[in-house]
N, C-alpha and C positions, 0 to 999 in steps of 0.2 A: 199781680194775681187778679184773676177774673172774679167779679162780684157774682155771687150765686144765691138764688132763692130756691128752696125746695118746698113745694106745696103739694099736699096730699089730703085724702080723706082719712080721718082718724089720726093716729099717732105714728103713721108710717114715716112722715118727714122727720119728726124728732128722733125716731128710731135710727134712721139713716145718719142723722147728725151725731148721735151717740156712737155709732159704728165708726164714723169718720174721726171722732175724737180718740177712740181706742186705737185705731190703726195709724193715724197720722198726727194726732195731737192738734189738729186744725178744725175741730168741730165748731169752735167759736167763730170761724171765718165765714160760715154760711148762715144765712137767715132761713128760718123755717116757718111754715104755716101748717098747723094741724087743724084742718077744717072740720067742722061739724062735731067737735068734741063738746061744744056748748052752743048756746044760742047766739053767740056774737057773730057779727058780720066781718069777714076777713078781707073784704074789698079794700079798706083803707091800708092794710098791710101791703097789698100788691101795689097800690098807688104810691106808697112811700118808698118801696123798693125801686120802682121805675123812676121816680123823681130823683132819688139820691144815688143810684147805681152809677159807678164809673163804666163807661162804654168801651168795648162791648161787654155785655153781661148776659148771664144765662138764667132762665127760669126753668126748673125741672118740675114736671107734673106726673102724677101716677097713671092716669088712664086717659088715653086719647078719646076725646068726645065726652068725657066725664064732666060733671058740674064744675069741679075745680079747674080743669083744663079750659072749659068754655069761658069761665070768668077771667082767667089769665089772658086768654086770646082776645077778649073784648077790651080789657084794660091796656094791653100792649099793642093793639092793632096798628096804631099810627106811630109807633116808636121805632126809631132807627137804632140798629145795633143791639137790639134785645132779642136774643135767640131763645126760642121755646122748644124744649126737648121733652117729649112725652114718652110714656112707657119706661120710665127711669129705672135704673138699678144702681147699686152701690159702685159698680165698676166704672160706669160712665161719669158719675159724680166725682169719684176719686181722680179719674183721668183729667178732667177739666181743672179740678182743684190743684193738682200737683204739676200740671203742664206749665212749661216755661215759654213756649212759643206764643207769639201773638195770635189771638183767637180770631180766625176768619171762618166764614161759613164752610169753606172747603176743609179746613183743618178740623173743625168740629165734626163734620161728617166722617172724617177718617177716625177720629176718636170713638165715635159711635159704633162704627164697624168693628173696631178692635174690642169693644166692650159688650158685644152681643152675647146673649145666653147661648149655650151650646150643650148638646147631649154628649155625655161621656159614657162610654161603654167599657166595662171591664171584661177582658177576654175570659171565656168560660173556664179555661184551665186555671187562671189566676183566681177566679171566684171560688173554685173548689179548694184550692190550696189555702185561701184565706179562711174558709169555713172550717177546714181541718185545724188550722192554727187556733182559731177561737174555741173550737170544741176541746182541743187538747188543753187549753188554758183552764177551762172550767172543770176538767175531769180530775 
């Protein structure tokens, strides 16, 4: 299993960890940093993860160019086999967590492509039918 750190502004990281626990029972397998919820410096947590993580490892951050992402980039700059994935979502974290293939840059890129957000549109006739069903229910 790949070592994973999720780092975010606020409680986004621990919220993702909670979702992972509900959906997979593996929330305790990831480390999280909820930055800026208090005045503490979270840099030592990043350093400890980098120092102790089995390679390859992945650090997920919430915003490309955000302060959390910048700090992770600085700390991991000279590290081999630490992948940083930004603009994270639950799907990509689950994909990496549950994946059984050896993690390479190319494989990680494939997982990212499969985990992209997408726009789903409901055909108009189906929307009308669903509205009628809901209205019938409440009548």
